[in-house]
TIVEX-250567 format. One record per residue (C-alpha): x, y, z. Coordinates in steps of 0.05 Angstrom, whole numbers, padded with zeros to 5 digits, always signed. Example, Ala and Ser with C-alpha at 12.3 -4.5 7.8 and 13.67 -1.06 7.14 Angstrom:
BEGIN
+00246-00090+00156 +00273-00021+00143 
END
This chain:
BEGIN
-02894-01660-00997 -02846-01717-01014 -02835-01691-01085 -02820-01622-01058 -02772-01651-01006 -02729-01685-01059 -02735-01633-01114 -02721-01573-01069 -02670-01599-01019 -02645-01530-00999 -02715-01508-00979 -02734-01574-00948 -02673-01583-00902 -02675-01510-00882 -02748-01520-00862 -02729-01582-00822 -02676-01541-00785 -02726-01487-00768 -02787-01531-00753 -02747-01577-00707 -02713-01519-00671 -02643-01544-00684 -02594-01509-00637 -02534-01483-00675 -02513-01440-00734 -02534-01465-00803 -02485-01420-00839 -02496-01390-00907 -02498-01450-00954 -02548-01507-00950 -02519-01557-00999 -02456-01559-01041 -02445-01607-01099 -02515-01634-01090 -02509-01678-01152 -02448-01716-01126 -02455-01783-01091 -02410-01785-01054 -02386-01713-01048 -02448-01672-01033 -02443-01632-00968 -02502-01603-00929 -02495-01540-00887 -02419-01539-00899 -02411-01474-00860 -02456-01495-00802 -02439-01512-00730 -02476-01551-00677 -02468-01595-00616 -02507-01660-00613 -02513-01663-00537 -02536-01591-00534 -02595-01609-00578 -02614-01669-00535 -02607-01634-00468 -02652-01574-00481 -02696-01590-00420 -02675-01588-00347 -02737-01603-00305 -02757-01659-00258 -02799-01700-00308 -02768-01765-00333 -02717-01762-00388 -02700-01836-00383 -02739-01896-00357 -02700-01960-00350 -02710-02034-00335 -02659-02090-00335 -02702-02153-00340 -02736-02162-00272 -02673-02144-00234 -02665-02069-00240 -02712-02010-00249 -02698-01937-00251 -02716-01867-00275 -02674-01806-00289 -02702-01736-00294 -02679-01685-00345 -02645-01647-00288 -02609-01710-00264 -02588-01728-00335 -02560-01659-00346 -02522-01661-00280 -02492-01730-00294 -02471-01709-00364 -02439-01645-00338 -02398-01683-00286 -02373-01735-00335 -02358-01682-00388 -02316-01645-00337 -02281-01710-00318 -02266-01724-00392 -02236-01655-00401 -02195-01661-00337 -02170-01728-00363 -02144-01696-00426 -02198-01714-00476 -02205-01665-00533 -02247-01654-00595 -02241-01713-00643 -02217-01764-00591 -02255-01829-00590 -02295-01855-00531 -02317-01928-00535 -02373-01962-00495 -02374-02037-00485 -02440-02032-00449 -02510-02059-00439 -02569-02014-00455 -02568-01975-00390 -02572-01900-00373 -02497-01896-00362 -02487-01911-00436 -02530-01852-00455 -02494-01808-00405 -02427-01829-00434 -02449-01813-00505 -02476-01745-00486 -02415-01727-00445 -02369-01747-00502 -02410-01709-00554 -02415-01647-00510 -02339-01636-00515 -02333-01655-00588 -02310-01727-00580 -02330-01785-00625 -02372-01840-00593 -02374-01913-00612 -02408-01972-00578 -02414-02048-00580 -02458-02097-00544 -02427-02134-00485 -02445-02202-00515 -02386-02195-00563 -02324-02234-00547 -02254-02205-00542 -02239-02211-00616 -02306-02183-00636 -02292-02121-00594 -02221-02113-00620 -02245-02121-00692 -02287-02059-00680 -02256-02013-00628 -02185-02034-00646 -02192-01998-00713 -02212-01931-00684 -02161-01925-00627 -02205-01899-00569 -02172-01864-00511 -02227-01883-00462 -02266-01948-00456 -02329-01952-00413 -02352-02022-00393 -02400-02055-00345 -02379-02108-00296 -02434-02154-00322 -02505-02154-00349 -02569-02194-00343 -02595-02239-00398 -02649-02291-00393 -02647-02291-00318 -02572-02302-00313 -02514-02257-00299 -02466-02252-00358 -02397-02229-00334 -02356-02178-00373 -02296-02164-00329 -02260-02228-00349 -02258-02205-00421 -02230-02135-00407 -02156-02152-00396 -02153-02183-00466 -02191-02124-00495 -02146-02073-00461 -02083-02110-00482 -02106-02107-00555 -02117-02031-00554 -02053-01994-00537 -02089-01927-00549 -02129-01934-00484 -02111-01886-00429 -02169-01900-00382 -02220-01956-00371 -02283-01936-00334 -02322-01992-00300 -02396-01985-00288 -02418-02028-00228 -02483-02052-00258 -02491-02120-00226 -02443-02118-00167 -02438-02054-00125 -02362-02059-00117 -02332-02106-00169 -02259-02125-00165 -02225-02088-00222 -02153-02096-00198 -02134-02142-00257 -02155-02091-00310 -02102-02041-00332 -02120-01967-00329 -02186-01984-00294 -02225-01941-00246 -02298-01942-00226 -02342-01891-00262 -02363-01863-00194 -02291-01850-00172 -02274-01820-00240 -02331-01770-00233 -02325-01757-00158 -02280-01695-00161 -02328-01659-00207 -02391-01623-00185 -02450-01614-00232 -02459-01548-00267 -02468-01515-00334 -02443-01555-00393 -02393-01521-00439 -02419-01548-00505 -02366-01549-00560 -02401-01532-00625 -02364-01567-00680 -02372-01567-00755 -02439-01592-00780 -02403-01649-00817 -02352-01665-00762 -02356-01737-00736 -02403-01757-00680 -02412-01832-00684 -02372-01891-00710 -02417-01951-00725 -02397-02018-00754 -02417-02060-00813 -02431-02133-00803 -02362-02157-00822 -02380-02199-00882 -02315-02195-00920 -02266-02184-00864 -02259-02136-00807 -02322-02094-00798 -02323-02028-00835 -02322-01967-00789 -02378-01922-00814 -02370-01850-00792 -02432-01806-00783 -02433-01731-00773 -02461-01687-00718 -02509-01645-00759 -02533-01702-00804 -02552-01742-00741 -02590-01683-00712 -02629-01669-00775 -02643-01741-00795 -02669-01762-00727 -02709-01698-00718 -02744-01710-00784 -02757-01784-00770 -02780-01773-00698 -02822-01711-00705 -02851-01720-00774 -02850-01794-00793 -02861-01822-00723 -02903-01763-00696 -02862-01760-00632 -02882-01702-00587 -02855-01673-00522 -02874-01720-00465 -02882-01781-00508 -02847-01844-00485 -02805-01876-00540 -02780-01948-00534 -02742-01994-00580 -02717-02063-00562 -02644-02058-00581 -02573-02066-00557 -02519-02013-00559 -02488-02049-00618 -02547-02034-00665 -02561-01967-00696 -02631-01967-00667 -02598-01950-00601 -02571-01886-00632 -02639-01874-00664 -02680-01882-00601 -02633-01840-00557 -02640-01784-00609 -02713-01777-00588 -02688-01736-00529 -02682-01679-00579 -02757-01683-00590 -02764-01674-00514 -02791-01745-00509 -02775-01793-00452 -02729-01849-00476 -02748-01918-00449 -02690-01967-00444 -02692-02042-00433 -02633-02089-00425 -02639-02165-00427 -02681-02218-00461 -02748-02197-00489 -02775-02265-00467 -02754-02265-00394 -02787-02286-00351 -02837-02299-00407 -02862-02271-00473 -02903-02218-00438 -02842-02181-00411 -02842-02124-00461 -02918-02117-00461 -02915-02113-00385 -02863-02059-00392 -02905-02021-00443 -02961-02016-00392 -02916-02001-00332 -02876-01947-00368 -02935-01919-00408 -02897-01927-00473 -02926-01889-00533 -02880-01913-00589 -02864-01987-00581 -02806-02008-00626 -02782-02079-00636 -02760-02129-00689 -02803-02167-00738 -02776-02232-00708 -02803-02212-00639 -02872-02201-00669 -02869-02267-00705 -02846-02304-00642 -02902-02274-00600 -02953-02297-00652 -02926-02367-00653 -02926-02370-00577 -03000-02354-00578 -02993-02291-00538 -03054-02246-00539 -03035-02180-00505 -03101-02150-00528 -03135-02195-00477 -03083-02193-00422 -03056-02121-00424 -03082-02050-00425 -03034-02019-00476 -03077-01956-00478 -03015-01912-00480 -02987-01946-00542 -03004-01906-00605 -02950-01934-00651 -02917-02001-00660 -02856-02002-00706 -02811-02058-00729 -02746-02063-00768 -02685-02109-00774 -02719-02157-00822 -02781-02164-00863 -02847-02161-00825 -02889-02213-00861 -02963-02201-00876 -02983-02249-00820 -02945-02204-00772 -02991-02147-00790 -03050-02192-00778 -03024-02213-00710 -03013-02141-00686 -03083-02117-00705 -03119-02181-00684 -03082-02200-00620 -03042-02140-00596 -03080-02076-00609 -03131-02056-00662 -03125-01980-00656 -03051-01972-00667 -03007-01945-00723 -02964-02004-00746 -02903-01987-00786 -02842-02023-00813 -02778-01984-00828 -02718-01998-00872 -02651-01963-00875 -02597-01978-00825 -02527-01968-00799 -02503-01942-00866 -02546-01879-00862 -02563-01876-00788 -02636-01873-00806 -02689-01895-00856 -02698-01896-00931 -02768-01923-00929 -02814-01921-00869 -02875-01894-00834 -02925-01840-00852 -02974-01824-00795 -03022-01790-00844 -03030-01849-00892 -03064-01918-00889 -03026-01980-00868 -03027-02036-00919 -03014-02108-00899 -02943-02130-00914 -02920-02062-00939 -02874-02006-00916 -02916-01943-00924 -02873-01893-00962 -02804-01867-00979 -02779-01820-00925 -02779-01745-00936 -02715-01720-00969 -02699-01790-00996 -02707-01800-01072 -02718-01875-01073 -02724-01919-01134 -02723-01992-01155 -02673-02012-01209 -02676-02074-01253 -02614-02113-01275 -02601-02060-01328 -02602-02003-01278 -02669-01976-01302 -02726-01955-01256 -02783-02005-01252 -02851-02006-01219 -02888-02070-01203 -02825-02111-01211 -02773-02135-01161 -02706-02100-01162 -02651-02065-01125 -02668-02010-01075 -02630-01947-01093 -02627-01875-01073 -02615-01829-01132 -02602-01762-01098 -02556-01740-01042 -02579-01733-00970 -02547-01706-00906 -02535-01772-00870 -02492-01805-00923 -02431-01828-00883 -02373-01780-00877 -02332-01841-00898 -02302-01903-00867 -02252-01894-00811 -02182-01909-00837 -02203-01909-00910 -02160-01850-00929 -02170-01857-01004 -02245-01867-00998 -02242-01928-01043 -02276-01975-00994 -02331-01925-00980 -02343-01914-01054 -02345-01989-01068 -02394-02002-01012 -02451-01959-01040 -02435-01922-01105 -02396-01969-01150 -02455-02001-01185 -02490-01939-01213 -02461-01869-01225 -02483-01820-01170 -02532-01871-01142 -02532-01906-01074 -02545-01981-01080 -02570-02006-01014 -02571-02082-01023 -02645-02095-01011 -02690-02133-01059 -02756-02095-01063 -02817-02076-01104 -02861-02015-01108 -02935-02028-01097 -02997-01997-01127 -03009-01958-01063 -02941-01923-01067 -02913-01967-01012 -02858-02018-01017 -02851-02093-01005 -02784-02120-00982 -02760-02190-01000 -02695-02189-00960 -02623-02172-00973 -02594-02177-01043 -02525-02193-01018 -02495-02248-00975 -02501-02215-00907 -02536-02260-00857 -02597-02231-00823 -02620-02279-00769 -02675-02257-00722 -02670-02186-00748 -02596-02180-00730 -02544-02170-00785 -02489-02221-00780 -02424-02220-00819 -02398-02286-00845 -02326-02267-00833 -02339-02260-00759 -02360-02333-00757 -02302-02356-00800 -02252-02324-00754 -02278-02364-00696 -02288-02431-00730 -02224-02435-00770 -02181-02428-00708 -02202-02498-00688 -02152-02553-00703 -02207-02599-00728 -02232-02550-00781 -02198-02540-00847 -02246-02491-00878 -02318-02467-00871 -02373-02431-00908 -02435-02401-00877 -02501-02380-00908 -02570-02357-00887 -02626-02407-00901 -02697-02381-00907 -02735-02417-00853 -02801-02405-00817 -02809-02332-00839 -02738-02316-00818 -02667-02332-00836 -02627-02384-00797 -02551-02390-00798 -02524-02454-00830 -02451-02471-00824 -02415-02521-00869 -02346-02545-00848 -02291-02583-00882 -02258-02627-00830 -02185-02645-00827 -02160-02716-00836 -02229-02742-00857 -02255-02736-00787 -02329-02743-00772 -02374-02687-00747 -02390-02713-00677 -02439-02683-00627 -02379-02663-00585 -02347-02625-00642 -02412-02590-00657 -02417-02567-00585 -02345-02543-00588 -02358-02503-00651 -02419-02470-00621 -02382-02454-00556 -02324-02422-00593 -02371-02379-00636 -02412-02358-00576 -02350-02338-00536 -02312-02304-00592 -02368-02270-00630 -02436-02271-00596 -02495-02318-00582 -02529-02290-00644 -02473-02317-00689 -02484-02389-00667 -02510-02430-00726 -02576-02467-00723 -02548-02524-00766 -02477-02550-00776 -02460-02599-00831 -02396-02629-00858 -02376-02626-00932 -02313-02652-00967 -02301-02589-01008 -02324-02517-01016 -02335-02483-01084 -02291-02424-01101 -02277-02375-01157 -02215-02382-01200 -02182-02329-01157 -02194-02372-01096 -02253-02337-01063 -02308-02380-01033 -02377-02367-01063 -02430-02360-01009 -02485-02337-01055 -02476-02398-01100 -02482-02445-01040 -02543-02407-01016 -02576-02415-01084 -02563-02491-01084 -02591-02499-01013 -02655-02462-01035 -02662-02503-01099 -02645-02444-01144 -02600-02446-01206 -02529-02420-01198 -02510-02366-01248 -02442-02364-01282 -02416-02433-01265 -02357-02420-01311 -02330-02371-01261 -02319-02428-01211 -02255-02466-01205 -02291-02528-01178 -02365-02524-01195 -02373-02599-01178 -02366-02580-01105 -02436-02549-01107 -02465-02620-01108 -02444-02629-01036 -02495-02577-01014 -02554-02602-01054 -02614-02636-01019 -02581-02640-00951 -02629-02678-00904 -02606-02640-00842 -02631-02575-00874 -02702-02601-00883 -02719-02595-00809 
END
């Protein structure tokens, strides 16, 4: 089946369209320029509407189940979801929004975020979202590039039993985005928050009040017209704005939900995610499979490590999605849900975000549930889906991802760009697929887009993962092959940390790496201090506070150390990979490319990195 899916893409993707009952017009042609990466276009004459495909039901069974830690619970039926989307879509139209305009959500993972996305998509707008734990600059680095007309934000959110305010950040965000015409406030924590200090602000309820529910006028746009803008981690500067199309999102998620994940109507699909991670887009797409989407906002460990397992029982979750780090943390905490919970509804457990180590497989089957399909998936923001993932018809092997996804011609290349089996190498995709990005927003020449994926090998996508095929036909992942940090399953861009740290008067320069530690990656920050100052506990606290406020809590380093100099290339670029190699006791290649190779000695055998 997989061989047919990659060798006969016209037949395969047409079959997916028909089997998954995609609503729309496929048009005459299935794929044009199939050998070009980038450049291939699937269903170039087709038309569809994303929201129309997700809102195909209108009954009183649950479409969304929601919990916000132990503070908020709720359910929304398919009929209620349709009515809410219809009202907001009418309000958007009345407010002047039109096809192609951007709607941005600075929101927790709550039903209103789903409603906003569907309403925007229903009228042909482009939706983009970010988690509310980002600071002002982190939001502007993302939304500021795409010039949204409407911003939707919550007054606050819950995390780890505490209320985290958002309203105080909104004036700075609004001031930095002159494109904004309206700011919609969702009263999530307070019933009537004071929004008088926020320009263009109105409560979501007041904005929708003049509009009664009714039939939705779905605007069917081109198959390859934009639907989502997602963001890269921001490693080398401002995050890249990755644009994904309407039709590719419909087809990719339909394939992954219905075939790979065996999602059926009435199933309850959950993934622990924020609205700033592509898994939010992925899980919401399960509405098209007529499944109930189960949302959770907050800490997975509040009030204790059983929170999500409690939720699985209460909500009768069938597909339980999380991160490898969560599984690892539960194992280390000695949790044994198999003894304390029912979990009879759970048929699949999936993880992504980082490598699920073999011991994680052991933990699931020994201490969580024996009769469950455990899968690990890899792909991401870049393709709005998976390259390698789950196969419900095949055995699960400890420490392995089961198989390449249908329609994805995956390979492993050695340093010479040749396919290898049984050896570690670069994960690549050698044939075109529908969910290749439409491009990067603002990258008119396409140069940045080409450089991100296609510059290393002609007509081949290089994904940046270090992997190896196994004898079973599965794949083992050894982590990223580039310098992107990946702490606790969350991709973190180094540039986002630098922008916060280097604004401090005490800091001259900084370099950040990911250190392999305890089956995960921890963020380690090295700083060059001005005027030969010492790195005091007070300065460390100040650095962490600035990073937490300006970026997010996930960006806060686990270790901070002072160094007198940072290695750089002859062109003046700092070399993160070389520092990472030294910290891990690995040799550094191509020392002659460095202007000051002696600076590497400052990072060798650091005692503070041994614990």
